[in-house]
Structures are given as structure tokens and as C-alpha cells.
C-alpha positions in Angstrom: 12.8 33.0 22.2 14.6 33.2 19.4 13.9 31.0 16.0 15.3 28.1 15.3 18.2 27.6 12.5 18.3 25.1 10.0 19.8 21.9 11.1 20.9 21.2 7.2 22.8 25.3 6.7 22.6 26.3 9.9 21.4 29.1 8.6 18.3 30.6 7.3 15.3 30.1 9.7 13.5 26.4 10.0 10.5 26.9 8.2 9.5 23.0 8.2 9.0 20.1 10.7 9.9 17.6 8.4 6.7 14.7 8.8 9.3 12.0 8.0 11.9 12.4 10.7 11.0 15.2 12.5 13.9 17.6 11.7 13.5 21.4 11.5 14.5 22.5 8.0 14.5 25.5 6.1 12.5 25.6 2.3 15.5 26.0 -0.1 17.3 23.1 2.2 14.1 20.4 2.2 13.3 21.0 -1.7 16.8 20.0 -2.2 16.9 17.3 0.0 13.1 15.9 -1.7 14.9 15.6 -5.0 18.3 14.1 -3.8 15.9 11.6 -2.2 13.9 10.7 -5.3 16.7 10.5 -7.6 18.6 8.0 -5.1 15.5 6.0 -5.3 15.6 5.7 -9.0 19.6 5.5 -9.3 19.3 2.5 -6.7 16.6 0.8 -8.1 18.1 1.1 -11.2 14.6 2.5 -13.1 15.7 4.3 -15.8 18.0 4.2 -19.1 20.0 7.3 -20.8 18.0 7.8 -23.5 14.8 5.9 -22.3 11.3 7.2 -23.4 9.5 7.6 -20.2 5.3 7.7 -20.0 4.6 10.2 -17.1 1.2 9.1 -15.7 -0.4 12.6 -15.6 -4.0 13.2 -13.7 -3.7 17.1 -12.4 -3.5 15.7 -8.8 -0.4 16.5 -6.4 1.6 13.0 -7.1 1.4 13.0 -10.8 2.0 16.9 -11.1 5.1 16.4 -8.4 6.2 13.5 -10.5 6.2 15.6 -13.6 8.0 18.6 -11.6 10.9 16.6 -9.9 11.5 14.6 -13.0 11.9 17.2 -15.5 14.3 19.1 -13.0 16.3 16.1 -12.2 16.7 15.3 -15.6 18.3 18.6 -16.9 20.3 18.5 -14.0 21.7 14.9 -14.1 21.6 15.0 -17.8 19.8 11.8 -18.2 18.3 12.2 -21.4 15.1 11.3 -21.2 12.2 11.3 -23.4 9.5 12.3 -21.2 6.0 12.6 -22.4 2.5 12.9 -20.1 -0.1 9.8 -20.3 -3.4 10.5 -19.4 -6.8 8.2 -19.0 -10.0 10.4 -19.2 -12.6 8.3 -16.8 -15.3 10.2 -17.6 -16.4 11.6 -14.5 -18.8 14.4 -14.8 -16.9 17.6 -12.6 -14.1 15.5 -11.7 -11.7 14.5 -14.4 -13.0 17.0 -16.9 -11.3 20.0 -14.5 -8.7 17.9 -13.5 -7.4 17.5 -17.4 -7.5 21.3 -17.9 -4.7 21.4 -15.1 -2.3 18.1 -16.8 -2.9 20.7 -20.6 -1.7 23.5 -18.4 1.5 21.3 -17.1 2.4 20.2 -20.7 2.3 23.7 -21.8 4.4 24.3 -18.8 7.2 21.4 -19.2 6.8 21.5 -22.9 6.0 18.1 -22.8 3.8 16.0 -25.4 0.5 14.8 -24.2 -1.7 12.0 -25.0 -5.1 11.3 -23.4 -7.2 8.4 -23.9 -10.6 7.7 -22.2 -12.9 4.6 -21.3 -15.7 5.3 -23.6 -13.4 5.3 -26.7 -11.3 2.2 -25.3 -14.6 0.2 -23.6 -17.5 1.6 -24.5 -18.4 3.0 -21.4 -18.2 5.9 -19.1 -17.5 5.8 -15.1 -20.7 7.8 -14.9 -22.3 5.4 -17.1 -20.9 3.0 -14.6 -22.4 3.4 -11.5 -25.7 4.9 -12.7 -25.7 0.9 -13.8 -24.1 -0.7 -10.6 -24.8 2.1 -7.8 -21.3 3.7 -6.0 -20.6 -0.1 -4.1 -17.5 -1.4 -6.2 -17.2 1.3 -9.2 -13.8 1.7 -7.6 -13.0 -2.0 -9.1 -14.4 -1.5 -12.7 -12.6 2.1 -12.4 -8.6 0.1 -11.0 -9.1 -2.5 -13.7 -9.8 -0.1 -16.6 -7.4 2.3 -15.9 -4.1 -0.1 -15.5 -5.2 -1.2 -19.0 -6.0 2.1 -20.4 -2.3 3.4 -19.5 -0.8 0.2 -21.0 -2.6 0.8 -23.8 -2.0 4.2 -24.0 1.4 3.6 -23.5 1.5 1.4 -27.0 -0.1 4.2 -28.7 3.4 6.4 -27.9 5.2 3.7 -28.1 6.2 3.7 -24.5 7.6 0.9 -23.3 7.8 2.5 -19.4 5.2 4.3 -17.9 5.8 5.9 -13.8 3.1 6.7 -11.8 2.7 8.9 -9.3 2.0 6.4 -6.1 3.7 7.0 -3.1 4.8 5.7 0.6 1.1 6.3 2.2 -0.5 4.7 -1.0 1.9 1.7 -0.7 1.0 1.3 3.2 -2.8 1.3 2.5 -2.0 -1.6 -0.5 -0.1 -3.8 2.1 -2.9 -3.6 4.4 -5.8 -3.9 2.5 -3.9 -7.2 1.1 -3.1 -7.9 4.7 -6.8 -7.4 5.4 -8.5 -9.3 2.6 -6.0 -12.3 3.4 -4.6 -11.8 -0.3 -1.1 -12.2 0.6 -0.1 -13.5 -3.1 -0.6 -9.8 -4.4 2.3 -8.7 -1.5 4.9 -9.3 -4.3 3.3 -6.8 -6.6 2.3 -3.8 -4.0 6.0 -3.9 -2.4 7.7 -3.8 -5.3 9.0 -0.6 -7.0 8.8 -2.4 -10.6 4.6 -3.2 -10.8 5.0 -4.9 -14.3 4.9 -8.1 -15.0 6.4 -9.2 -17.7 4.6 -11.7 -20.7 6.1 -15.4 -20.5 5.1 -15.6 -24.3 6.4 -12.5 -26.4 4.3 -10.9 -28.8 5.4 -9.6 -31.5 4.8 -6.7 -33.2 6.7 -4.8 -35.8 10.5 -3.5 -35.6 10.7 -0.6 -32.8 6.6 -1.3 -31.9 5.5 -1.7 -28.1 2.9 -3.7 -27.5 0.3 -2.8 -24.7 1.4 -6.0 -23.1 4.9 -5.6 -22.1 5.0 -2.1 -21.0 7.1 -1.7 -16.9 5.1 0.4 -15.2 7.2 2.2 -12.2 6.9 4.6 -8.8 9.5 6.7 -8.2 7.6 8.6 -5.4 7.1 4.9 -3.0 9.6 6.4 -0.6 8.0 9.7 -0.5 5.6 10.9 2.1 2.1 12.2 1.1 2.7 15.4 3.3 6.0 16.1 2.1 5.0 15.8 -1.4 2.1 18.6 -0.7 5.0 20.5 1.5 7.0 20.2 -1.7 4.1 21.5 -4.1 3.9 24.3 -2.0 7.2 25.7 -1.7 7.3 25.2 -5.4 4.2 26.8 -6.1 3.0 23.8 -8.4 -0.3 24.2 -10.1 -2.5 21.0 -9.6 -5.7 20.2 -9.2 -6.8 19.3 -5.1 -10.7 17.8 -5.4 -10.6 14.0 -4.8 -12.9 11.5 -7.2 -17.1 12.1 -6.3 -17.2 8.1 -6.3 -14.1 7.2 -3.8 -15.7 7.9 -0.2 -17.7 4.2 -0.7 -13.8 3.0 -1.2 -12.6 0.4 0.8 -9.1 2.2 0.7 -10.4 5.0 2.6 -10.7 2.8 5.7 -7.3 1.7 5.4 -6.5 5.3 4.8 -7.7 6.3 8.3 -6.1 3.9 10.5 -2.6 4.5 8.3 -3.1 8.4 8.8 -3.6 7.4 12.8 -0.8 5.3 12.6 1.2 7.9 11.2 0.3 10.8 14.4 1.5 8.5 16.8 5.0 6.8 15.0 5.6 8.9 12.1 8.0 6.0 10.6 4.8 3.2 10.7 4.5 3.8 7.3 8.2 3.0 6.3 8.1 -0.1 8.5 4.7 -1.1 7.3 6.0 -1.2 3.3 9.4 -3.1 4.9 7.7 -5.7 6.8 5.4 -6.5 3.1 8.5 -6.5 1.4 9.5 -9.0 4.6 6.3 -11.1 4.2 6.0 -11.6 0.5 9.3 -12.8 0.2 7.6 -16.1 2.1 4.8 -16.1 0.0 5.4 -19.2 -3.2 4.8 -18.2 -6.0 3.7 -20.2 -9.1 6.0 -22.1 -9.4 6.3 -23.2 -5.4 9.7 -20.6 -4.8 9.3 -18.1 -1.8 10.8 -15.3 -3.6 9.0 -12.1 -2.6 9.8 -8.6 -3.8 12.9 -8.4 -1.8 15.0 -10.9 -4.0 13.8 -8.6 -7.3 17.0 -6.5 -8.5 14.5 -3.3 -9.0 13.5 -3.4 -5.3 14.9 -1.4 -2.4 15.3 -1.8 0.9 12.8 1.1 2.6 14.5 3.7 3.8 14.7 4.7 7.0 14.5 7.9 9.2 17.1 7.8 11.2 19.4 6.1 7.6 18.6 9.6 6.0 21.1 12.4 6.8 19.5 15.8 7.2 22.3 16.8 3.9 21.2 17.5 0.7 -4.8 7.2 -6.5 -8.1 6.9 -6.2 -9.8 7.3 -2.1 -10.4 10.1 0.2 -7.1 11.8 0.9 -8.9 13.9 3.7 -8.2 11.0 6.0 -12.0 11.7 6.7 -13.2 9.3 9.9 -16.4 6.8 8.1 -18.6 6.7 11.0 -18.4 7.0 14.8 -16.6 4.2 15.5 -13.2 5.7 13.5 -14.0 8.9 15.6 -14.1 7.0 18.7 -11.1 5.7 17.2 -9.1 8.8 16.0 -10.0 10.2 19.7 -9.0 7.5 21.6 -5.7 7.6 20.4 -5.1 10.9 20.2 -6.0 10.9 24.1 -3.4 7.7 24.7 -0.7 10.0 23.1 -1.5 12.8 25.4 -1.2 10.5 28.3 2.3 9.0 26.9 3.8 12.7 26.5 2.8 13.8 29.8 3.2 10.8 31.7 -0.3 10.3 33.1 -0.5 6.9 32.6 -1.7 4.8 35.2 -1.7 0.9 35.5 -5.2 -0.6 37.2 -6.0 -4.0 38.4 -8.6 -5.7 39.1 -9.2 -7.3 42.4 -9.1 -10.9 42.5 -12.0 -13.3 44.0 -11.6 -15.8 45.8 -11.9 -19.3 44.4 -12.3 -22.8 46.2 -9.4 -23.1 45.0 -7.5 -20.6 46.9 -9.5 -21.4 50.3 -8.3 -23.0 53.4 -8.8 -26.6 53.1 -10.8 -28.8 56.1 -9.1 -30.9 58.8 -10.0 -33.9 56.9 -8.5 -33.0 53.6 -5.1 -34.0 53.0 -2.6 -31.3 52.5 -0.6 -31.7 48.7 2.6 -34.2 48.7 4.0 -32.1 45.6 8.0 -30.2 46.4 7.2 -26.7 47.8 9.1 -24.4 44.8 7.6 -26.9 41.7 7.8 -25.4 38.3 5.9 -25.8 35.6 6.1 -29.1 33.9 5.4 -30.3 30.3 6.3 -34.0 30.4 3.3 -36.7 29.7 4.3 -39.2 32.4 4.7 -36.1 35.3 1.1 -34.5 34.3 -0.6 -37.9 34.2 0.5 -38.4 37.3 -0.6 -34.9 38.6 -4.2 -35.1 37.2 -4.6 -38.5 39.3 -3.0 -37.9 42.4 -2.4 -33.9 42.9 -6.7 -33.8 42.8 -6.9 -31.8 46.3 -7.7 -28.3 46.9 -4.5 -26.2 47.6 -3.7 -23.6 50.1 -1.4 -20.3 49.5 1.4 -21.8 51.8 1.5 -24.8 50.0 2.2 -24.2 46.3 2.5 -27.0 43.9 2.8 -28.4 40.5 0.6 -26.8 38.2 -0.1 -29.5 35.3 -0.6 -28.1 31.6 -2.6 -30.6 29.5 -0.6 -31.7 25.7 -2.2 -31.1 23.1 -1.3 -32.9 20.3 -0.9 -31.6 16.7 -2.9 -33.0 14.2 -1.3 -33.3 10.5 -3.1 -33.3 7.4 -1.8 -35.9 5.0 -2.5 -35.3 1.3 -4.4 -38.7 -0.6 -2.1 -39.8 -3.3 -5.3 -39.7 -6.0 -6.2 -36.4 -4.6 -4.9 -33.6 -7.4 -2.6 -31.0 -6.9 -4.2 -27.4 -7.2 -3.5 -26.2 -10.4 -1.0 -23.2 -11.0 -1.8 -20.1 -12.4 0.6 -19.1 -15.3 0.8 -15.7 -17.2 -1.1 -15.7 -20.5 -2.8 -13.7 -22.8 -6.6 -12.7 -23.1 -8.1 -14.7 -25.4 -10.2 -11.8 -26.4 -8.4 -8.5 -26.4 -4.8 -10.7 -25.9 -3.9 -8.8 -22.4 -1.6 -10.0 -19.6 -4.2 -12.5 -17.7 -3.7 -15.8 -15.9 -7.1 -16.7 -17.0 -8.6 -17.4 -20.6 -10.2 -13.8 -20.3 -9.0 -11.0 -18.0 -10.7 -9.3 -15.6 -11.9 -6.4 -17.7 -13.1 -8.3 -20.5 -15.2 -9.8 -17.8 -16.5 -6.8 -16.2 -17.3 -5.8 -19.5 -19.2 -8.8 -20.1 -21.3 -8.4 -17.4 -22.0 -4.4 -18.4 -22.5 -5.3 -21.8 -25.7 -7.9 -20.6 -27.3 -5.5 -18.5 -27.2 -2.6 -21.3 -30.9 -2.6 -23.2 -30.2 -3.2 -27.2 -32.3 -0.4 -28.6 -33.3 2.7 -27.3 -36.1 3.5 -25.6 -38.1 6.8 -27.3 -41.2 8.8 -26.3 
């Protein structure tokens, strides 16, 4: 059988089965389509304006490496005149972050982009190795996520940059939506489904003329609708240099379980990733905000509809990304999904019906029992009077030859009334932390609360032998 030709150019040999829509295309066409889709996402969401200074959150991994390469290519090709810089965060994880920062330094030299590195030790006085030694491996991702978010904003303010872009992809967005649903944290759906994730401060903090404060930094995700598999394929065919080792503390994270579920769904139906994102956008519209208005991410100007694979023409973080099963339950579920998928493809699905055991209601009535007087072909009714009548009159056993009216009890819905003297719950309004000045809905931000707990357990004086 001769090799198939590319579905786009119809000349070159098809090398790639695209994960998003299963299109068979060649490597040059895939690279062109991938870059065009990212450009379309940026322009449709109006993420940048000409001459804007952009800080690329660079970790040295595949996502940030592809993001830097694509933005540099599109900026030169489309003449956006963006001022791009690289911004990295050193969490202080020995054997992981120190090696990935070497890859970031190589990217800075390769693309000719300036690099700024901020560290947890300088900002908070704690490295992640020290945090893990203090609290253990359970829950350490909470500390790292809170510290990293604030470190990016502080680093951008040091550079005088008001916009930070991160390499979060479609898989990351769907995992975050699923995690919020599993935890019942619906108010965060708006943030996780919006391509622009920053929250503008209600009380503007005044800095010097032309200066950027760390409370008013905009964050966006240009790769939000790009599949993780396609990002890896783009890096492979572009021969990009990136750091592939995962964080040594991430296997204990809850995101790993959500990622395993997303990967299993993707094997059965690749469109599930974008469908979860679109469902999260629609659900975010129904969640009321602090003012009681149901305005979600889909109503914002910067949010866009999740592109569906059938709509696209063929033309022109943290957590373990290895999708390893967490325990025997995940392995059994993956095996069951694989078996169901094969049965669906081969058409070997069979319907199993359990035999119905005879009950006293299905037995033949005795001679002294009167037969029901209801109509022969009665239907379900929800009339309260008819149901009460049936409860009192049709109490005898029924036969197969004389079906009677089946009654359903009515359930009254009890409405909960809010007493007049009961105060309404307070509304959360965005302000600033009284200690560090960062954006927070409370008087003290979460980072300061976490640091307070760490500092309380830290010994005041060292022990010498």
C-alpha cells in the first residue's frame, strides 16, 4: 500500500496523525498550522497591542520553550513589534530547577532575549527544599503555586513589564476545570477558563511615573487551546532544546489524578479536552460574582470560544506529565477503558439482561380476590386526587393480563426561607494584603499566611555541636 499524502498540500508524504482532529499531514504543514492557530488565538482574544513589552514565563520545559519560539517567530513574521523578555522563577529544588535554568539560559542566548531570574529564597526566605523538609511532600504544591504566582508578578514589576504570558496548554486548562469541579470550587471556574487570568486591582496603587506595580500585572495563556501532544510534536520537528525532567515533588499532587483521567478520556475521544474547556466556560457564566451577577469568563472581551476540531480547516505546570496511574484503581480503570474501546471498534459489544425474579405482585391471584377495576391500558398519572384514590382502592395484587394504573407519590418541595434577622454572608471584594501589598480578598494574603505558619515552626537559633 503506497504511503498517504498530506491532506493539506497533497504532495508530501503524511508524517503526522494530528491528535486534535486525526488529520494526516506532513511536518512542514503541521508547523505552519500550529503557528497559525496560535496567531489566531492571540489576535481573536486581542492579547497584545503593537509595541507592548511582554515577559515570557520560562521554566525550561516544553511548554515555555515552544511558547518562546512561537512568539519570537510570529513577532518577526507578522511585525507585531513586541518587546519580549524571559522571566524565570527559581524555586530552590536541587536536582531539578538548577538544571532547567541552564536550558533557559541557552534559550536566552539562542533567541537573543534578556533573562530575569527571581528566587523564592530572595523573595520569601524559603526555598522549596526547605519547605518540603518542614511540611513533608503532602500539600507542598500549594505552597509552590501560591509563591510562584506572586513571584511572577514581582519579577515582572522589577522588569517594568505589565503583561506576563505562561505556557499553560489545553490539557492544563481541562485538568484545572476538572479539579475545581471535583473540589466543588465553582467560583474559580471563571479564572481557570479565561485566557486572561489576571484580576485588575479595584484600588489602583500608585507607583512612579511609568512604573509598573506588581498588583496590576496582566497574565494570559496563548497556548490555552493547544494540545500537549501537539506541543511535544512541534518541539520535536522544530528540534527545540528543552528540559524534560518533571518536578521531583509533583507525583504527590492531586493534579496527577485529574491528568490520568483526562488522558484516558483523550484516548477514547480526543475532542474531550476542548469539550471540557467549553463546558467550563459555559458553567462559569452561571456562577455569580461578588456583586451577585452571573458573569463568567465567556462574557469577557478577552475570552474566546474553545475551537472545535471540526471547525478548524486543514489549511494554514506542575504535575507529572507521564500520565502514570496513581495506584491500582487507575490501572484497572485504564484497562477497562481500553477493553471498552476495543469492543466498540470491533463491534463485539453485547447487551446483558438479568432475569427478572417473580414477585408476589406478578403471581396469579386467588379466586376469592377481586380483579382490579381499572381500565385495561391505564397510563401514569400525577393527579393528586387520582393517586389518593388509587392508594385506597387498588390495593390488591395485579396480574399480567390486567395492567392497572401505576401511581407515583408526590413529593412537595420545601422552600427554605431566609429570616429577616439573619444577616447576608459578606461579599468578598478584592483589595490588598496589609503586610505585603499583594492582591487579596482578605486582609492578609495566602502567601503571607503560609509564610507565617512556616516561620512559626522555624527555630530561632541554630543548634551547634
